[in-house]
N, C-alpha and C positions, 0 to 999 in steps of 0.2 A: 585473497582479500581484495585486491584491485579489481578482479572480475566482479566481485559482489558490489563494489562501490559503482562500477560502470553499469551493471545491470540495474541497480537501485535508481541510479540517475535516469536511465532510459525509462523505467517504469513511472518514476515521478513525473517525468516530462509527459508522457502519454496520458497518464491520469489527469494531470492539470490541463491539458489541451482538451480532453473530453469533458471534464467538469471544471470549468473556469472559476467557479465559486470556491473551490477548495484552494486554500492557501498552503496546505502541506498534507503529506500522506496521512498523518495522524488524524486528520479531519474525517477520514473514513470510519475511524472507531467512533468518533462523536456521533456521526450520522447513523451508523449501525445501532449504537446503544440508544439512540433517541427514537429509533424505529422508522427514520426518514428513508433509509435504504435497508435492504436485506443484508444479513451477516455474510451472505455468499452471493456472488453475482459476477458481472462483467463490466468492465469500465476501461475505455481507451484500448480495447483489444486484449486486455489482460483479465484473467479470472482472478477473483480475490476471495479470501475467506478470512473474516475478522475473528481473532481469537484472543482471549486473555488481554495481554498488554500489547498485542501487535496485530499484524496482518501478514498473511501469506499470499503472494502474487505469483501467478504462472503466466509467463510471457507467451506470445503466439508461437514461438519456437520450442516451447516446452520447458524452458528454464524456470526453476522455482527460486523465488526471492522471499525469505522469511525475515521480517524486520520487526523489532519491538520498539515501543515508544516510551520515553520518559514522561513524567507527569506534565512537563512543559511542552511536550510534542517532539523533543529531539529524537531523531532516529538512532537507534541503538543496534549494533552488530552483535549477534548472539551466536557463539560457537555452538 
C-alpha cells in the first residue's frame, strides 16, 4: 500500500508539473470526458488511460498505477 501511495504521489507531481492547469488527477477525467484531451495519451512522462471512474497511469519505469476517483475528485485505492 505504501508503494502505491508513493507511486501515486510521484505521478501526481509529474502530471501537475506538465499540466499546471490541473488542480488534481481527477481533472484528467473531466478533460477526457469533455473531449479536451484524448482518453489515452501521455503527460509528464506517464502514459495514461482514462476509464470509468478512474485512470491508469504507467510510469516511465513501467510501474502501473490504477486510481479511481470519488464524485468530489478524492483519489481512491482499489484493491
